[in-house]
N, C-alpha and C positions, 0 to 999 in steps of 0.2 A: 115698968121695969125693963121689958124687952126694948122699949123705945129708948130708954136711957143707955142701954148697952149698945144699941145701934148707933146712937149719937156719939158715944165714946169711941167706937170703932171708926166711925166716919171722921171724927176729930183727929184720931191717931193717924188715919190715912192722909188727911190734910196736912198735919204737922210734918209727916215724913216727906210729903210732896214739897212742902215749903222748905224744909231743910235741904232737900236735894237741889231745889232752885237756888237757894242761898249759896250752897257750895259751888254750884255751876257758875253763878254770877261772880263769886269771889275768885274762882279760877280764871274766868274771863278778864276780870279786873287786874289780876296779877300779871297775866300775859300782856294786857294792854300797857301796863306800867313798864314791864320789861321791854316791850317793843319800843316804847317812847324813849326809854333810856338808851337803847341801842341806836335809835335814830339820832338822838342828841350827840352821841359819841361819833357816829358816822359823819354828821354835819360838821362837827368840830375838826375831825381828821381831814375832811375835804377842804375846809377853810384853810387849815394849816398847809396842805399840799398846794392850794392855789396861791397862798402867800409865798411859799418857797419858789414856785414856778415863776411868779411875777417878779420876785426879787432877783432871781437868776437872770431873767430876761433883761431887767433894768441894768444889772451890773455888767452883763455882756455888752450892752450898748455904751456904758460909761468907761469901760476899760481902754478903748483907744484914746480917749481924752486924758486919762491918767498916764498912758504911755507918752503922749505928747508933753505933758507937764514934766515927766521924769527926764525926757530928752532935753527939754529946755533947762532943767535944773543942772544937767551936766555942762551946759555952756554958759549959763548966766551966773551961777554961784551966788544966789540971793537967799538970805536967811528967811525972809518973808515967804518966798516961794517954797522953801524947805518945810516951813511950819504948816503952810496950807496943804501941801501934799501929805505930810504926816497926819494932819488932822483928818483929811478925807479918808486916808487908808485906815486910820483907827476906827472911824465910823463904820466902814465896810467890814473890818475885822470883827467888830462887835456884832455884826449881822451874820457872821460865820464865814466870811471870805478868808482864804488863806493862800499865800503864794506857794507854788510848788517849787521846792528846792531841788534842782537837778544838776547844778554846776559841779564838775569833777566827779560825777557819779555815772554808773553804767547807764547807757541809753535804754530807756523803757518806753516803748511805743504807747503805753497806756497814758503816759504823762507828757510825752514829748513828740514833736514833729521835726524830723531831720530835714533841714533845708540845704545843707552843704557839708562837705568833709574838709578837714584840715589836718596837717601833720600834728600828731599828738598821740597820746596813749590810746591804743586800739579800743574802740567801743565806748569810750568815755565822752561825756559832754565837755567840750573844751571852751565853748562860748554860748551864752544865752542871748539870742537876738531879740526875742520878745518873751516876757515872763508869762508863765502859765499860772492858772488859778483854779482852786477848788472851792466849792460852796457846799457846806454840809457833807463833805466827803466825796462829792461828785465833781468830776472835772468839768468846768464850764469853758475853759480854754486851755488847750495844751500849750506847753512852752515850745517856741520855735528855736531850735538849737543847731549848733555846728558840732559834728562828731569827729573825734580824732581817729586817725588811721595811720598805720606805718607806711611811710612813703616809699 
């Protein structure tokens, strides 16, 4: 009888010890799962940042070619060239590229770079020499402009 009571006490201690180990292992498992989910999210965020950076770098390199095509368009007046430029710009717009609209607006050094002054309304952009662009809200190339001033 005493032996039986001793075995039951021992069994109870073992059960409590096992329950404690199971809870500890369950807690460790939950933390590991949470850490893994956080890692997945961080890797996805880093991948998206890398994509945006790479896209921005690529677009910055292609903008001079687009400028040249638009200059050619002003002189050639060819529908095929117009369609090609429009098509290219549509693809870039789908990726988040947007032209910065500064003509006839107050000069803003966040979006513009002043390269000259000309008679016109004081402090307003009177001519855009080179278009400026944003990608995802971030300026990747400021517009090069001529600003008006009272003569």
